[in-house]
KOLDREN-256095 format. One record per atom (N, C-alpha, C): residue number from 1; residue in three letters; atom name; x, y, z. Coordinates in Angstrom, 3 decimals. Example, Ala and Ser with C-alpha at 12.3 -4.5 7.8 and 13.67 -1.06 7.14 Angstrom:
REM residues 2
+------+------+------+----------+----------+----------+
: resi : resn : name :        X :        Y :        Z :
+------+------+------+----------+----------+----------+
:    1 :  ALA :    N :   13.190 :   -5.690 :    7.800 :
:    1 :  ALA :   CA :   12.300 :   -4.500 :    7.800 :
:    1 :  ALA :    C :   13.200 :   -3.300 :    7.800 :
:    2 :  SER :    N :   12.850 :   -2.250 :    7.080 :
:    2 :  SER :   CA :   13.670 :   -1.060 :    7.140 :
:    2 :  SER :    C :   12.900 :    0.030 :    7.870 :
+------+------+------+----------+----------+----------+
***
This chain:
REM residues 128
+------+------+------+----------+----------+----------+
: resi : resn : name :        X :        Y :        Z :
+------+------+------+----------+----------+----------+
:    1 :  MET :    N :  -36.113 :  -46.673 :   14.635 :
:    1 :  MET :   CA :  -36.793 :  -48.069 :   14.637 :
:    1 :  MET :    C :  -37.984 :  -46.787 :   14.723 :
:    2 :  ILE :    N :  -39.301 :  -46.777 :   14.118 :
:    2 :  ILE :   CA :  -40.690 :  -46.404 :   14.400 :
:    2 :  ILE :    C :  -41.560 :  -47.433 :   14.969 :
:    3 :  GLY :    N :  -41.698 :  -46.703 :   16.193 :
:    3 :  GLY :   CA :  -42.621 :  -47.648 :   17.580 :
:    3 :  GLY :    C :  -44.224 :  -46.563 :   17.486 :
:    4 :  HIS :    N :  -44.714 :  -46.686 :   18.345 :
:    4 :  HIS :   CA :  -45.964 :  -46.373 :   18.756 :
:    4 :  HIS :    C :  -45.413 :  -44.991 :   19.837 :
:    5 :  GLU :    N :  -44.492 :  -45.044 :   19.399 :
:    5 :  GLU :   CA :  -44.102 :  -43.250 :   20.647 :
:    5 :  GLU :    C :  -44.320 :  -42.099 :   19.656 :
:    6 :  ASN :    N :  -44.744 :  -42.574 :   18.267 :
:    6 :  ASN :   CA :  -44.927 :  -41.480 :   17.596 :
:    6 :  ASN :    C :  -46.368 :  -41.334 :   17.432 :
:    7 :  THR :    N :  -46.742 :  -39.654 :   17.433 :
:    7 :  THR :   CA :  -48.094 :  -39.000 :   17.653 :
:    7 :  THR :    C :  -48.623 :  -38.526 :   16.675 :
:    8 :  GLY :    N :  -48.042 :  -38.427 :   15.559 :
:    8 :  GLY :   CA :  -48.589 :  -37.563 :   14.233 :
:    8 :  GLY :    C :  -49.185 :  -38.135 :   13.405 :
:    9 :  ARG :    N :  -50.053 :  -37.504 :   12.669 :
:    9 :  ARG :   CA :  -51.052 :  -38.477 :   11.754 :
:    9 :  ARG :    C :  -50.049 :  -39.166 :   10.656 :
:   10 :  TRP :    N :  -48.869 :  -38.179 :   10.062 :
:   10 :  TRP :   CA :  -47.464 :  -38.868 :    9.216 :
:   10 :  TRP :    C :  -46.332 :  -38.859 :   10.221 :
:   11 :  LEU :    N :  -46.217 :  -39.564 :    9.739 :
:   11 :  LEU :   CA :  -44.560 :  -40.140 :   10.788 :
:   11 :  LEU :    C :  -43.236 :  -39.055 :    9.349 :
:   12 :  ASP :    N :  -42.554 :  -39.048 :   10.320 :
:   12 :  ASP :   CA :  -41.172 :  -38.165 :    9.217 :
:   12 :  ASP :    C :  -40.225 :  -39.114 :    9.050 :
:   13 :  ILE :    N :  -39.889 :  -39.363 :    7.823 :
:   13 :  ILE :   CA :  -38.795 :  -41.114 :    7.745 :
:   13 :  ILE :    C :  -37.527 :  -40.430 :    7.338 :
:   14 :  GLY :    N :  -37.581 :  -38.374 :    6.775 :
:   14 :  GLY :   CA :  -36.028 :  -38.470 :    6.519 :
:   14 :  GLY :    C :  -36.018 :  -37.722 :    5.253 :
:   15 :  PRO :    N :  -35.006 :  -37.201 :    5.122 :
:   15 :  PRO :   CA :  -34.689 :  -36.253 :    3.634 :
:   15 :  PRO :    C :  -35.185 :  -37.240 :    2.534 :
:   16 :  THR :    N :  -35.699 :  -37.110 :    1.647 :
:   16 :  THR :   CA :  -35.421 :  -36.827 :    0.042 :
:   16 :  THR :    C :  -34.113 :  -37.615 :   -0.574 :
:   17 :  THR :    N :  -33.295 :  -36.797 :   -0.095 :
:   17 :  THR :   CA :  -31.798 :  -37.406 :   -0.692 :
:   17 :  THR :    C :  -31.697 :  -38.024 :    0.058 :
:   18 :  GLN :    N :  -31.405 :  -38.720 :    1.108 :
:   18 :  GLN :   CA :  -31.521 :  -40.072 :    1.292 :
:   18 :  GLN :    C :  -31.406 :  -41.165 :    0.895 :
:   19 :  ILE :    N :  -31.768 :  -41.466 :   -0.263 :
:   19 :  ILE :   CA :  -32.661 :  -42.710 :   -1.480 :
:   19 :  ILE :    C :  -31.832 :  -41.740 :   -2.529 :
:   20 :  ALA :    N :  -31.770 :  -42.397 :   -3.466 :
:   20 :  ALA :   CA :  -30.604 :  -41.752 :   -4.397 :
:   20 :  ALA :    C :  -31.578 :  -42.662 :   -5.248 :
:   21 :  PRO :    N :  -32.041 :  -41.836 :   -6.512 :
:   21 :  PRO :   CA :  -33.057 :  -42.594 :   -7.560 :
:   21 :  PRO :    C :  -32.569 :  -43.707 :   -8.143 :
:   22 :  GLY :    N :  -33.493 :  -44.296 :   -8.250 :
:   22 :  GLY :   CA :  -33.393 :  -45.774 :   -9.214 :
:   22 :  GLY :    C :  -32.974 :  -47.102 :   -8.000 :
:   23 :  ASN :    N :  -33.185 :  -46.433 :   -6.619 :
:   23 :  ASN :   CA :  -32.864 :  -46.887 :   -5.242 :
:   23 :  ASN :    C :  -33.883 :  -47.001 :   -4.493 :
:   24 :  ALA :    N :  -33.313 :  -48.047 :   -3.068 :
:   24 :  ALA :   CA :  -34.263 :  -48.486 :   -1.831 :
:   24 :  ALA :    C :  -33.790 :  -47.934 :   -1.212 :
:   25 :  ARG :    N :  -34.727 :  -48.211 :   -0.270 :
:   25 :  ARG :   CA :  -34.075 :  -48.128 :    1.749 :
:   25 :  ARG :    C :  -35.280 :  -48.795 :    2.360 :
:   26 :  THR :    N :  -34.789 :  -49.110 :    3.471 :
:   26 :  THR :   CA :  -35.284 :  -49.610 :    4.192 :
:   26 :  THR :    C :  -35.523 :  -49.362 :    5.834 :
:   27 :  LEU :    N :  -37.098 :  -49.484 :    5.755 :
:   27 :  LEU :   CA :  -37.372 :  -49.274 :    7.548 :
:   27 :  LEU :    C :  -38.188 :  -50.341 :    8.191 :
:   28 :  PRO :    N :  -37.130 :  -50.806 :    9.628 :
:   28 :  PRO :   CA :  -37.973 :  -51.187 :    9.998 :
:   28 :  PRO :    C :  -38.936 :  -50.682 :   10.908 :
:   29 :  VAL :    N :  -40.387 :  -51.241 :   11.131 :
:   29 :  VAL :   CA :  -41.419 :  -50.811 :   12.157 :
:   29 :  VAL :    C :  -41.542 :  -51.944 :   12.986 :
:   30 :  ARG :    N :  -42.531 :  -51.472 :   14.113 :
:   30 :  ARG :   CA :  -42.969 :  -52.750 :   14.770 :
:   30 :  ARG :    C :  -44.386 :  -51.964 :   14.723 :
:   31 :  GLY :    N :  -45.562 :  -52.273 :   14.356 :
:   31 :  GLY :   CA :  -47.071 :  -51.745 :   14.937 :
:   31 :  GLY :    C :  -47.912 :  -52.868 :   14.535 :
:   32 :  GLY :    N :  -48.857 :  -52.335 :   14.405 :
:   32 :  GLY :   CA :  -50.332 :  -53.448 :   13.996 :
:   32 :  GLY :    C :  -50.729 :  -54.236 :   15.251 :
:   33 :  PRO :    N :  -52.030 :  -54.880 :   14.504 :
:   33 :  PRO :   CA :  -52.868 :  -55.454 :   16.130 :
:   33 :  PRO :    C :  -52.504 :  -56.432 :   17.030 :
:   34 :  ASN :    N :  -50.623 :  -56.488 :   16.501 :
:   34 :  ASN :   CA :  -50.537 :  -57.443 :   17.201 :
:   34 :  ASN :    C :  -48.340 :  -57.423 :   17.804 :
:   35 :  TYR :    N :  -48.935 :  -55.619 :   17.372 :
:   35 :  TYR :   CA :  -47.371 :  -55.507 :   17.938 :
:   35 :  TYR :    C :  -46.677 :  -55.540 :   17.142 :
:   36 :  GLU :    N :  -46.218 :  -56.484 :   15.399 :
:   36 :  GLU :   CA :  -44.876 :  -56.992 :   14.559 :
:   36 :  GLU :    C :  -44.214 :  -56.313 :   14.525 :
:   37 :  GLU :    N :  -43.233 :  -57.036 :   14.483 :
:   37 :  GLU :   CA :  -42.321 :  -56.490 :   13.331 :
:   37 :  GLU :    C :  -41.863 :  -56.446 :   11.552 :
:   38 :  ARG :    N :  -41.667 :  -55.413 :   10.946 :
:   38 :  ARG :   CA :  -42.448 :  -55.702 :   10.048 :
:   38 :  ARG :    C :  -40.765 :  -54.893 :    8.996 :
:   39 :  GLU :    N :  -40.876 :  -54.434 :    7.763 :
:   39 :  GLU :   CA :  -39.891 :  -53.449 :    7.377 :
:   39 :  GLU :    C :  -40.747 :  -53.164 :    6.130 :
:   40 :  ILE :    N :  -40.442 :  -51.669 :    5.857 :
:   40 :  ILE :   CA :  -41.092 :  -51.031 :    4.705 :
:   40 :  ILE :    C :  -39.804 :  -50.816 :    3.630 :
:   41 :  ALA :    N :  -39.674 :  -50.963 :    2.427 :
:   41 :  ALA :   CA :  -39.020 :  -50.751 :    1.342 :
:   41 :  ALA :    C :  -39.825 :  -49.073 :    1.063 :
:   42 :  VAL :    N :  -38.822 :  -47.915 :    0.636 :
:   42 :  VAL :   CA :  -38.985 :  -46.938 :    0.271 :
:   42 :  VAL :    C :  -38.265 :  -46.937 :   -1.123 :
:   43 :  PHE :    N :  -38.944 :  -46.317 :   -1.523 :
:   43 :  PHE :   CA :  -38.573 :  -46.467 :   -3.399 :
:   43 :  PHE :    C :  -38.352 :  -45.111 :   -4.251 :
:   44 :  HIS :    N :  -36.527 :  -44.559 :   -4.439 :
:   44 :  HIS :   CA :  -37.226 :  -44.036 :   -5.393 :
:   44 :  HIS :    C :  -37.168 :  -43.949 :   -6.869 :
:   45 :  THR :    N :  -37.757 :  -43.562 :   -7.568 :
:   45 :  THR :   CA :  -37.546 :  -43.781 :   -9.185 :
:   45 :  THR :    C :  -36.878 :  -43.010 :  -10.018 :
:   46 :  LEU :    N :  -36.616 :  -43.154 :  -11.312 :
:   46 :  LEU :   CA :  -35.519 :  -42.642 :  -11.726 :
:   46 :  LEU :    C :  -35.942 :  -40.796 :  -12.042 :
:   47 :  ASP :    N :  -37.719 :  -41.375 :  -12.329 :
:   47 :  ASP :   CA :  -38.326 :  -39.740 :  -12.565 :
:   47 :  ASP :    C :  -38.888 :  -38.876 :  -11.496 :
:   48 :  HIS :    N :  -37.870 :  -39.265 :  -10.384 :
:   48 :  HIS :   CA :  -37.908 :  -38.561 :   -8.901 :
:   48 :  HIS :    C :  -39.679 :  -38.678 :   -8.437 :
:   49 :  GLN :    N :  -40.030 :  -39.853 :   -8.485 :
:   49 :  GLN :   CA :  -41.045 :  -40.353 :   -7.427 :
:   49 :  GLN :    C :  -41.221 :  -41.478 :   -6.313 :
:   50 :  PHE :    N :  -41.487 :  -41.186 :   -4.995 :
:   50 :  PHE :   CA :  -41.678 :  -41.744 :   -4.151 :
:   50 :  PHE :    C :  -42.424 :  -42.920 :   -4.345 :
:   51 :  PHE :    N :  -42.413 :  -43.906 :   -3.664 :
:   51 :  PHE :   CA :  -43.263 :  -45.277 :   -3.381 :
:   51 :  PHE :    C :  -42.721 :  -45.903 :   -1.276 :
:   52 :  ALA :    N :  -43.714 :  -45.973 :   -1.094 :
:   52 :  ALA :   CA :  -43.399 :  -47.319 :    0.151 :
:   52 :  ALA :    C :  -44.154 :  -48.599 :   -0.132 :
:   53 :  LEU :    N :  -43.855 :  -49.644 :   -0.232 :
:   53 :  LEU :   CA :  -44.181 :  -50.921 :    0.133 :
:   53 :  LEU :    C :  -43.878 :  -51.882 :    1.241 :
:   54 :  VAL :    N :  -44.170 :  -52.929 :    1.617 :
:   54 :  VAL :   CA :  -43.981 :  -53.774 :    2.701 :
:   54 :  VAL :    C :  -42.863 :  -54.131 :    1.616 :
:   55 :  ASN :    N :  -41.788 :  -54.628 :    2.254 :
:   55 :  ASN :   CA :  -40.770 :  -55.050 :    1.623 :
:   55 :  ASN :    C :  -40.875 :  -56.680 :    1.063 :
:   56 :  LYS :    N :  -41.586 :  -57.076 :    1.218 :
:   56 :  LYS :   CA :  -41.512 :  -58.618 :    1.011 :
:   56 :  LYS :    C :  -42.852 :  -59.231 :   -0.448 :
:   57 :  CYS :    N :  -41.557 :  -59.439 :   -0.710 :
:   57 :  CYS :   CA :  -42.967 :  -60.413 :   -3.143 :
:   57 :  CYS :    C :  -43.488 :  -60.983 :   -1.891 :
:   58 :  PRO :    N :  -44.868 :  -60.893 :   -3.189 :
:   58 :  PRO :   CA :  -46.302 :  -61.595 :   -2.655 :
:   58 :  PRO :    C :  -45.844 :  -63.219 :   -2.741 :
:   59 :  HIS :    N :  -44.600 :  -63.561 :   -3.686 :
:   59 :  HIS :   CA :  -44.544 :  -64.558 :   -4.156 :
:   59 :  HIS :    C :  -43.727 :  -65.722 :   -3.187 :
:   60 :  LYS :    N :  -42.299 :  -65.771 :   -2.999 :
:   60 :  LYS :   CA :  -41.706 :  -66.221 :   -1.827 :
:   60 :  LYS :    C :  -41.081 :  -64.984 :   -1.103 :
:   61 :  GLN :    N :  -41.616 :  -64.393 :   -0.792 :
:   61 :  GLN :   CA :  -41.657 :  -63.314 :    0.619 :
:   61 :  GLN :    C :  -39.405 :  -62.079 :    0.172 :
:   62 :  GLY :    N :  -39.153 :  -62.276 :   -1.184 :
:   62 :  GLY :   CA :  -38.235 :  -61.744 :   -0.948 :
:   62 :  GLY :    C :  -37.889 :  -60.692 :   -1.023 :
:   63 :  PRO :    N :  -37.443 :  -59.889 :   -1.188 :
:   63 :  PRO :   CA :  -36.795 :  -58.538 :   -0.082 :
:   63 :  PRO :    C :  -36.810 :  -57.560 :   -1.459 :
:   64 :  LEU :    N :  -38.155 :  -56.867 :   -1.936 :
:   64 :  LEU :   CA :  -38.239 :  -56.099 :   -3.126 :
:   64 :  LEU :    C :  -37.850 :  -54.973 :   -2.809 :
:   65 :  SER :    N :  -36.302 :  -54.365 :   -1.999 :
:   65 :  SER :   CA :  -35.918 :  -53.271 :   -1.708 :
:   65 :  SER :    C :  -34.442 :  -54.175 :   -2.452 :
:   66 :  GLN :    N :  -34.061 :  -54.577 :   -3.057 :
:   66 :  GLN :   CA :  -33.059 :  -55.518 :   -3.276 :
:   66 :  GLN :    C :  -33.196 :  -55.691 :   -5.117 :
:   67 :  GLY :    N :  -34.623 :  -55.113 :   -5.074 :
:   67 :  GLY :   CA :  -34.445 :  -55.135 :   -6.771 :
:   67 :  GLY :    C :  -34.398 :  -54.026 :   -7.919 :
:   68 :  ILE :    N :  -34.005 :  -54.543 :   -8.827 :
:   68 :  ILE :   CA :  -34.085 :  -53.374 :   -9.671 :
:   68 :  ILE :    C :  -35.531 :  -52.654 :   -9.870 :
:   69 :  VAL :    N :  -35.185 :  -51.363 :  -10.054 :
:   69 :  VAL :   CA :  -36.470 :  -50.542 :  -10.061 :
:   69 :  VAL :    C :  -35.682 :  -50.155 :  -10.799 :
:   70 :  HIS :    N :  -37.205 :  -49.863 :  -12.204 :
:   70 :  HIS :   CA :  -37.822 :  -49.407 :  -13.611 :
:   70 :  HIS :    C :  -38.819 :  -49.182 :  -13.972 :
:   71 :  GLY :    N :  -38.951 :  -47.646 :  -13.808 :
:   71 :  GLY :   CA :  -40.320 :  -46.866 :  -14.097 :
:   71 :  GLY :    C :  -40.592 :  -47.200 :  -12.842 :
:   72 :  HIS :    N :  -41.959 :  -46.951 :  -12.788 :
:   72 :  HIS :   CA :  -42.906 :  -47.371 :  -11.591 :
:   72 :  HIS :    C :  -43.125 :  -49.411 :  -11.229 :
:   73 :  VAL :    N :  -42.155 :  -50.156 :  -11.908 :
:   73 :  VAL :   CA :  -42.056 :  -50.663 :  -11.277 :
:   73 :  VAL :    C :  -40.497 :  -51.686 :  -10.100 :
:   74 :  VAL :    N :  -40.724 :  -52.416 :   -9.791 :
:   74 :  VAL :   CA :  -39.873 :  -53.146 :   -9.116 :
:   74 :  VAL :    C :  -39.745 :  -54.121 :   -9.717 :
:   75 :  THR :    N :  -37.949 :  -55.173 :  -10.159 :
:   75 :  THR :   CA :  -38.581 :  -56.615 :  -10.433 :
:   75 :  THR :    C :  -37.745 :  -57.329 :   -8.996 :
:   76 :  CYS :    N :  -38.182 :  -58.399 :   -8.586 :
:   76 :  CYS :   CA :  -37.824 :  -59.249 :   -7.050 :
:   76 :  CYS :    C :  -36.644 :  -59.997 :   -7.369 :
:   77 :  PRO :    N :  -35.956 :  -59.970 :   -6.925 :
:   77 :  PRO :   CA :  -34.657 :  -60.655 :   -7.295 :
:   77 :  PRO :    C :  -34.276 :  -61.839 :   -6.565 :
:   78 :  LEU :    N :  -35.007 :  -62.428 :   -5.853 :
:   78 :  LEU :   CA :  -35.077 :  -64.027 :   -6.210 :
:   78 :  LEU :    C :  -36.024 :  -64.872 :   -7.432 :
:   79 :  HIS :    N :  -37.146 :  -63.765 :   -7.737 :
:   79 :  HIS :   CA :  -37.889 :  -64.907 :   -8.810 :
:   79 :  HIS :    C :  -37.441 :  -64.111 :  -10.044 :
:   80 :  ASN :    N :  -37.805 :  -63.244 :   -9.899 :
:   80 :  ASN :   CA :  -38.167 :  -61.774 :  -11.337 :
:   80 :  ASN :    C :  -39.385 :  -61.265 :  -12.136 :
:   81 :  TRP :    N :  -39.993 :  -61.900 :  -10.300 :
:   81 :  TRP :   CA :  -42.142 :  -61.065 :  -10.394 :
:   81 :  TRP :    C :  -41.254 :  -58.894 :  -10.132 :
:   82 :  ASN :    N :  -42.440 :  -59.034 :  -11.712 :
:   82 :  ASN :   CA :  -42.475 :  -57.347 :  -11.425 :
:   82 :  ASN :    C :  -43.764 :  -57.514 :  -10.990 :
:   83 :  ILE :    N :  -43.372 :  -55.932 :   -9.845 :
:   83 :  ILE :   CA :  -44.233 :  -55.524 :   -8.875 :
:   83 :  ILE :    C :  -44.487 :  -54.104 :   -9.040 :
:   84 :  SER :    N :  -45.983 :  -53.801 :   -9.363 :
:   84 :  SER :   CA :  -45.977 :  -52.043 :   -9.257 :
:   84 :  SER :    C :  -45.584 :  -51.579 :   -7.938 :
:   85 :  LEU :    N :  -45.282 :  -50.268 :   -8.148 :
:   85 :  LEU :   CA :  -44.789 :  -49.691 :   -7.451 :
:   85 :  LEU :    C :  -46.264 :  -48.921 :   -6.581 :
:   86 :  LYS :    N :  -46.955 :  -48.505 :   -7.670 :
:   86 :  LYS :   CA :  -48.508 :  -47.500 :   -7.496 :
:   86 :  LYS :    C :  -49.019 :  -48.305 :   -6.547 :
:   87 :  SER :    N :  -49.283 :  -49.630 :   -6.951 :
:   87 :  SER :   CA :  -50.455 :  -50.820 :   -6.525 :
:   87 :  SER :    C :  -49.988 :  -51.725 :   -5.304 :
:   88 :  GLY :    N :  -48.829 :  -51.684 :   -5.964 :
:   88 :  GLY :   CA :  -47.846 :  -53.230 :   -4.981 :
:   88 :  GLY :    C :  -48.898 :  -54.611 :   -5.877 :
:   89 :  GLU :    N :  -49.252 :  -54.553 :   -6.908 :
:   89 :  GLU :   CA :  -50.112 :  -56.005 :   -7.223 :
:   89 :  GLU :    C :  -48.881 :  -55.907 :   -8.440 :
:   90 :  ALA :    N :  -48.695 :  -58.129 :   -8.548 :
:   90 :  ALA :   CA :  -47.953 :  -58.177 :   -9.648 :
:   90 :  ALA :    C :  -48.210 :  -58.073 :  -11.168 :
:   91 :  LEU :    N :  -47.470 :  -58.125 :  -11.269 :
:   91 :  LEU :   CA :  -47.529 :  -57.413 :  -13.371 :
:   91 :  LEU :    C :  -47.364 :  -58.833 :  -14.513 :
:   92 :  GLY :    N :  -48.251 :  -58.660 :  -15.417 :
:   92 :  GLY :   CA :  -48.113 :  -60.419 :  -16.007 :
:   92 :  GLY :    C :  -49.067 :  -61.229 :  -15.638 :
:   93 :  ASP :    N :  -48.156 :  -62.388 :  -16.137 :
:   93 :  ASP :   CA :  -48.901 :  -63.621 :  -15.701 :
:   93 :  ASP :    C :  -49.058 :  -63.614 :  -14.390 :
:   94 :  ASP :    N :  -47.940 :  -63.508 :  -13.544 :
:   94 :  ASP :   CA :  -48.104 :  -63.997 :  -12.265 :
:   94 :  ASP :    C :  -49.367 :  -62.655 :  -11.034 :
:   95 :  HIS :    N :  -49.436 :  -63.143 :   -9.874 :
:   95 :  HIS :   CA :  -51.010 :  -63.009 :   -9.219 :
:   95 :  HIS :    C :  -50.120 :  -63.193 :   -8.103 :
:   96 :  GLY :    N :  -50.614 :  -61.550 :   -7.286 :
:   96 :  GLY :   CA :  -50.767 :  -60.871 :   -5.845 :
:   96 :  GLY :    C :  -49.887 :  -60.180 :   -5.393 :
:   97 :  CYS :    N :  -50.703 :  -60.019 :   -4.403 :
:   97 :  CYS :   CA :  -50.038 :  -58.238 :   -4.212 :
:   97 :  CYS :    C :  -49.294 :  -58.156 :   -2.489 :
:   98 :  VAL :    N :  -48.613 :  -56.846 :   -2.728 :
:   98 :  VAL :   CA :  -48.155 :  -56.735 :   -1.626 :
:   98 :  VAL :    C :  -48.426 :  -55.033 :   -1.263 :
:   99 :  PRO :    N :  -49.206 :  -55.261 :    0.087 :
:   99 :  PRO :   CA :  -49.558 :  -54.277 :    1.094 :
:   99 :  PRO :    C :  -48.720 :  -52.595 :    0.406 :
:  100 :  THR :    N :  -49.111 :  -51.919 :    0.079 :
:  100 :  THR :   CA :  -48.421 :  -50.205 :   -0.636 :
:  100 :  THR :    C :  -48.981 :  -49.433 :    0.998 :
:  101 :  ILE :    N :  -47.491 :  -48.361 :    1.081 :
:  101 :  ILE :   CA :  -47.744 :  -47.536 :    2.481 :
:  101 :  ILE :    C :  -47.907 :  -46.102 :    1.643 :
:  102 :  PRO :    N :  -49.356 :  -45.678 :    2.106 :
:  102 :  PRO :   CA :  -49.573 :  -44.191 :    1.752 :
:  102 :  PRO :    C :  -48.184 :  -43.027 :    2.205 :
:  103 :  LEU :    N :  -47.198 :  -42.550 :    1.619 :
:  103 :  LEU :   CA :  -46.181 :  -41.558 :    1.194 :
:  103 :  LEU :    C :  -46.379 :  -40.089 :    1.020 :
:  104 :  LYS :    N :  -46.477 :  -39.047 :    0.981 :
:  104 :  LYS :   CA :  -45.976 :  -37.615 :    0.628 :
:  104 :  LYS :    C :  -44.826 :  -37.417 :    0.840 :
:  105 :  VAL :    N :  -44.727 :  -36.028 :    0.107 :
:  105 :  VAL :   CA :  -43.330 :  -35.708 :    0.573 :
:  105 :  VAL :    C :  -43.779 :  -34.248 :    0.481 :
:  106 :  ASP :    N :  -42.683 :  -33.756 :    1.364 :
:  106 :  ASP :   CA :  -42.954 :  -32.042 :    1.365 :
:  106 :  ASP :    C :  -42.441 :  -31.253 :    2.409 :
:  107 :  ALA :    N :  -41.778 :  -30.507 :    1.600 :
:  107 :  ALA :   CA :  -40.398 :  -29.534 :    1.899 :
:  107 :  ALA :    C :  -39.311 :  -30.349 :    2.053 :
:  108 :  GLY :    N :  -38.984 :  -32.024 :    0.902 :
:  108 :  GLY :   CA :  -38.371 :  -32.290 :    0.799 :
:  108 :  GLY :    C :  -38.016 :  -33.537 :    2.043 :
:  109 :  ARG :    N :  -38.964 :  -33.608 :    2.604 :
:  109 :  ARG :   CA :  -39.029 :  -34.218 :    3.738 :
:  109 :  ARG :    C :  -40.233 :  -35.696 :    3.081 :
:  110 :  LEU :    N :  -39.783 :  -37.106 :    3.198 :
:  110 :  LEU :   CA :  -40.557 :  -38.125 :    3.473 :
:  110 :  LEU :    C :  -41.310 :  -38.323 :    4.270 :
:  111 :  TYR :    N :  -42.691 :  -38.733 :    3.952 :
:  111 :  TYR :   CA :  -43.622 :  -39.089 :    5.275 :
:  111 :  TYR :    C :  -44.270 :  -40.010 :    4.642 :
:  112 :  LEU :    N :  -45.205 :  -41.045 :    5.521 :
:  112 :  LEU :   CA :  -45.705 :  -42.369 :    6.289 :
:  112 :  LEU :    C :  -47.081 :  -41.945 :    6.044 :
:  113 :  LEU :    N :  -48.033 :  -42.540 :    6.617 :
:  113 :  LEU :   CA :  -49.132 :  -41.985 :    7.305 :
:  113 :  LEU :    C :  -48.632 :  -43.053 :    7.856 :
:  114 :  ARG :    N :  -49.406 :  -42.796 :    9.082 :
:  114 :  ARG :   CA :  -49.539 :  -43.529 :   10.836 :
:  114 :  ARG :    C :  -50.017 :  -45.010 :   10.929 :
:  115 :  GLU :    N :  -51.111 :  -44.712 :   10.170 :
:  115 :  GLU :   CA :  -51.683 :  -45.944 :   10.863 :
:  115 :  GLU :    C :  -51.791 :  -46.953 :    9.337 :
:  116 :  ALA :    N :  -50.936 :  -46.432 :    8.509 :
:  116 :  ALA :   CA :  -50.806 :  -47.591 :    7.676 :
:  116 :  ALA :    C :  -49.402 :  -48.026 :    8.265 :
:  117 :  VAL :    N :  -48.325 :  -47.236 :    8.594 :
:  117 :  VAL :   CA :  -47.400 :  -48.019 :    9.036 :
:  117 :  VAL :    C :  -47.449 :  -48.513 :   10.574 :
:  118 :  ILE :    N :  -48.116 :  -48.212 :   11.487 :
:  118 :  ILE :   CA :  -48.405 :  -49.141 :   13.322 :
:  118 :  ILE :    C :  -49.730 :  -49.168 :   13.451 :
:  119 :  GLY :    N :  -50.395 :  -49.064 :   13.021 :
:  119 :  GLY :   CA :  -51.742 :  -48.989 :   12.928 :
:  119 :  GLY :    C :  -52.472 :  -47.509 :   13.997 :
:  120 :  ALA :    N :  -53.624 :  -47.634 :   13.953 :
:  120 :  ALA :   CA :  -54.551 :  -46.551 :   14.759 :
:  120 :  ALA :    C :  -54.203 :  -46.428 :   15.898 :
:  121 :  ARG :    N :  -53.969 :  -44.981 :   16.369 :
:  121 :  ARG :   CA :  -53.827 :  -44.693 :   18.164 :
:  121 :  ARG :    C :  -54.821 :  -45.275 :   18.586 :
:  122 :  LYS :    N :  -54.420 :  -45.559 :   19.917 :
:  122 :  LYS :   CA :  -55.776 :  -46.449 :   20.929 :
:  122 :  LYS :    C :  -56.134 :  -44.685 :   21.477 :
:  123 :  PRO :    N :  -57.337 :  -44.883 :   22.096 :
:  123 :  PRO :   CA :  -58.140 :  -43.744 :   23.016 :
:  123 :  PRO :    C :  -56.633 :  -44.021 :   24.201 :
:  124 :  GLN :    N :  -56.499 :  -42.500 :   24.550 :
:  124 :  GLN :   CA :  -56.826 :  -42.518 :   25.976 :
:  124 :  GLN :    C :  -57.722 :  -42.049 :   27.015 :
:  125 :  ALA :    N :  -57.285 :  -42.700 :   27.855 :
:  125 :  ALA :   CA :  -58.065 :  -42.928 :   29.643 :
:  125 :  ALA :    C :  -58.360 :  -41.618 :   29.960 :
:  126 :  LYS :    N :  -59.749 :  -41.630 :   29.690 :
:  126 :  LYS :   CA :  -59.748 :  -39.995 :   31.026 :
:  126 :  LYS :    C :  -59.456 :  -40.159 :   32.247 :
:  127 :  VAL :    N :  -58.444 :  -39.154 :   32.614 :
:  127 :  VAL :   CA :  -58.241 :  -38.550 :   34.269 :
:  127 :  VAL :    C :  -59.527 :  -38.139 :   34.495 :
:  128 :  ALA :    N :  -59.571 :  -38.836 :   35.617 :
:  128 :  ALA :   CA :  -60.922 :  -38.363 :   36.907 :
:  128 :  ALA :    C :  -60.332 :  -37.518 :   37.434 :
+------+------+------+----------+----------+----------+
***
């Protein structure tokens, strides 16, 4: 689990090879203003792009990581809502949005923006 002990701007979550194209993996995280636990889904599309979203459909909180990835869209396994992996917005006649998490790929590794995952670092107290 990723928690407050990570201090860099970007959090290294592992190699790109850990997620097969057309699939997703989940990552439990703890953070935010209430230090709550939640899950992030990281998707690998068939055209070899990566996206990260909070793993809850905006409709009934279904696990998006268990949905079908097609193009840059995931279909929720509960009620077939289509969610854009780029924006997190529901597509078609459905309305709602799931938070996206900035992600970058560097040298075959996946990185999530720390502030989007576990919140901003608290300033350290100065030692007198």
